[in-house]
Structure formats: C-alpha cells, structure tokens
N, C-alpha and C positions, 0 to 999 in steps of 0.2 A: 337612512341607518346613521345613529349617531356612530363617530371616529372611536378605535380602540387606543388609547393613553396610555403609554408605557417609557417608565424611565430605565434607559440604560445604565444603570446603578455601578460605578468604580470602587464606591464606598471610601473614595479620598474625601477630600475640603469640600469641591463644588458640589457633586453629584450626593454626596450626604447634606448638603444646605438646600441643593434642590429637591430633596425630596421630601425636607421637614419644614419648607417652606410650603410646599403643597399640603402638606400633612397640617398645616395650621388656616391655609384657606389663604394663602398669603400668594400663590401661583395655582393658575386654576385653568381646567377643570380640575377636579379629583382625580390622579390617576387611576387605573386599571390594575396597575400591577408595576413592580419595579423586576427586574432582572439585575442580576448576577452572575459574569460570565468569571467563572474559579478556573483560574487556571493551574492551582492547587500549588502556587511556588510565591504566593505572597507570603508576607512579612507574620508574626503570628500578631503582631498590635491590629493587623487587617482586619483579620479573622474575628479577635476580641471584640471591634471596633463594631463590624459586622451584625453580630449577636446582639448588640445592644442597641443598634441601633433598630432591627427589625422589631425588637418591644415598641418604640416609639409610634412605628408606622400602623394603622389600621388598615391599608390595602397589601394585598400579599410580596410578597419577596420571593422570586423564585431562583433559585442557584442550579445551573448548570454548569455543565464541564465536558470538554473534551478526552480530559485526560492530565497528564501530569506534563508539564511542560517543559520541567528541569530535565526531566530523562527524554523527553519525543526528541530536546536540544544536542541530547549524546550520541544517538540513533546512530548506527552505521549503516548503510546501505550497498548493494552492487549493483550497477549500473548492467540492463538487460540489454544494451546494443555497444559498451565497450567491456563491462566486465567486471571494469572497474571497483574498487570498495570507496566511496564518499560519504562524508560528512554529511546528514540529513540537516543541513543550516539554517534553521528557523528564527535565528537570532541576530540581531544587528550588531554582530563584533568585531572590535577593532583589529586590523589583521596586520599583521609582520612580516616581512617578506621581501621577495624581489623588490614588490611595490608595495608600500602603503595604502589601506582601504580600509572600508567597513563592510562589512559582509550585510547579505538583500536581508530585509525583513519580511518575516512573513508569520511571526507569531499573533500579532492583534488579527489579521484576518481569521486563521485558523483556527485559536484557540478563544478570541471574543465576539467577532462581528458574525461568523458563520455560526457561532453556537448561538447567538442571542437571536438572529434571524431565525432558526430554527423554532426554536419556544417562542415566540410572534405570531409564527405564524402554524403552531398549533392551537393558540390562546385566542387568535384575532377573528374566530367564527364568522370568516367572511368580508367583515369591516376592514378598511381602510385603516392605517395605523398612524397616529402622530408620537412620533419615537422623541422623547424627551434625551437630551445629553448634555453632560452639566460642562459645558466650554464658557468660560469667562470673558469680557472681554479683552484683557491683558493678550487671552490667545487666540484670538476672534479669527485668523489668519486659517483656524483649524477647520474652519465650519467646513462641511461641505454637503452637497445633495444626496439622498440614497441613490445608489443603484437599483431600487425596486419601486416598480408602479404604484404598489399599494403602498410603500412606508414615504412619509415626508418626514424630515428631521426638524425636528424643533429643538429650538437652541434659546430657554429662557431667562436666565441668568443675562445673556447679549441683549433679550428685549428689554429687561428693564434695567441694563446699565452697570451691573455689578462683575467687579475685581476680583480676583484669591483673595485679596486680602479685603474688601466688603464683604466676600463668604465669612470670612475671620471673625471679623468686627459683629458680622449676624450671629453665629454662632453663641460668642462669648456675651454679647447683649440678649440675647435667646437664654442664658444659662446651661446651654450645652457645652461638653470640652471639647477641648480641638481633633479633627479627627485626623487619622494616620494621610500620609499619601500611598495612594495607590499603584503598587508596580511592583514586579517579582523584586523577590530580595535581589538574584543577580544580574539586574537590566543595566545593559549599558548605558542608558540614558540620564542614568543618577548624576547629580550633580554634586560634587564635593562634598559641599554641606550635608548631601543626602549620606554619604557613604560615610562620613566621618560622623549622624546622627545614627546609623545602624552599627558601625564599631563600638560606639560609646555607650547607646542603650538599650540595644537589642545584639549582643553580641553571639550571641548562637546563630543570627541571621548573617553576620557578618562571615562568619566561620564557616557557615555552609555557602557561602559566595565563593570563599577561598577554595574548600574544597570543591565545588560547582568548575570552575576555570582551570583547575589542576586535572580535572578529569575529562576537561573537554580539551585540552591540549594533548592528552595523552590520548584521545579517541582522533585525532587531528592527524599526530603521528603516525598511527597507520592508517588514516584517509591516501588516496592514491589520486584524488584529483584538486583539492585543495592545496595552494600552493604557498605557504605562512604560519605564521605560530597565531590563533586567536587569543586576545588579552579582554576582560572585561573594563579596562580603564583608556581611555586615549592615551594616555601617557606612553602605551603598550610597554608597559613594566607590572610585575606579577602585582595581585591586587594587594597581598599582604605586607608588599614592599613600597609601597606608592605611599609618598608624601604628600595627603591631601590639603587644599590651600580651604582653610577651615572659609574663606570671605566669599568664595565662588560659588555662585549660586544656579550658574547655568547650567541649564539642562539642554538636553535634545529632544526632550518631548514635543518640542515647535517640529521637528522632521516626522511625527506620532502622528500625520494628517488623516488617519480616521479618528480622532478624539476620543478615542477610549479607554485611554491609557492615562497615567497622571491626575486622575479626576476623580 
C-alpha cells in the first residue's frame, strides 16, 4: 500500500515554495493533500495569500482549526486543587517581575500539531504517512522525528539543499509573488524587522497586537499564580512604545522546534 503524502502548509515562504514545487513536479511524488492549521490569528496577508495559493494547486488544501488562539491565550481558569485563578498561558510571552523569564509555549502543539494529526488520521485510510514539512537548510536544527509510529516526517527542502533565500529566489524566477511570513499577529517570536513590517504595512494587525497585549496584562492582574507582567517584546516594554531596530532580523523561531510556525 502506497504512503499518504501530505504537506503541513504554514502558508509562509518555505511551505508555499514546497507546495508549488510539488505542483510543478519538481518534488515528487505528487502530494495527496496539504493541511493548513488555522489559529484564526494570522495576519490578513496570510489568508489572502492562502486563498491565492489554493487556486494554484491541483491537490486539495484542508483548513483545520481548534478555535481562536488569541482568545484562548487570554482565558482565566480556576485550579481544581488550590481554587486559585490562573491565566491559561499557551503563548511564550516575556515576563517581567521578580525574575525575568519567558512563559511555557503550548500554542504550536495545541493549535497546529494536534489538529493536523487528527485530520491526517481521518484521511490516511490505514496507510502510513509521509508528512512534508517546509523547513529549509538555514533552519535544519528544527528538524525532528514524528512522535507517531505511522507518520514519517520528511523535509524536502533540506533534501534538495534549499535555504529560505533560495525559496524566495525560486518564487521570483517562477513568476510568483513573495509569500508573507506565517505567524500569529501577536507572536512573541517576531523579529524587530517583522514588527516594523506589521506596523507599517499592516497597521490594523499591529494595532490588534497592541490591544491583545493590553488585554493579556489585564488578565494577568487578575491571575493569582503568575508572578509578573507579560509582554510581547523581549524588551518588556509595551509594544506601542518599543523603539524597534529596523536591522534586527533575529527571531526566536529557532526555538519553535516543532517546525510548524514561521514557514
């Protein structure tokens, strides 16, 4: 029985290049499908690009979602053991308090990996799965094996030696526009350059991030467990007051070892 070949489609530069190369037969075999895990919190540019990309592909693109990550990340819960109210922190926010730190990240697992795995399981019809992930050579350290015995992770861009800049070059030479970066509008892993891009090119998305940070800090004040104030930027300054370094391209996506975000 042949494998079920599926692309984990982030709708960013690398995974979009991967999908289009597969469509053109430059990466084989032809995928059976692509799956986009929708956090409902991507910038509008990502959804516009995904609408356009789908029309270029002959294999189906499934959009799956657990819900709105922005709202889930602000949820207050009550501990069954202590009775204390706590913030359901899913997002790796920067904490300023008794000791600076960064909060535990669960967003990728809960809102991307798990929902993709459920969809793949429903589609595979008993076949083993080759899951294609759009990590490029400059992020090869993010590669990892699947935690499921019926899924093998495959990294086609690594196989053919393509970096992110190679992907951009291929898109240009093939007549496609440059895809956006795939990441939630409030993602703390943004580089300063990406924050500047949002602020100048998608000001509505930047304003949403500023408002989300304020709402998160308000929720944190009602939290009885978290010790400190959460921020979206490593400077631990309110986002709308940060003096961004336009040249700083450093992101923390290297820490997102699941390989599902930023591609």
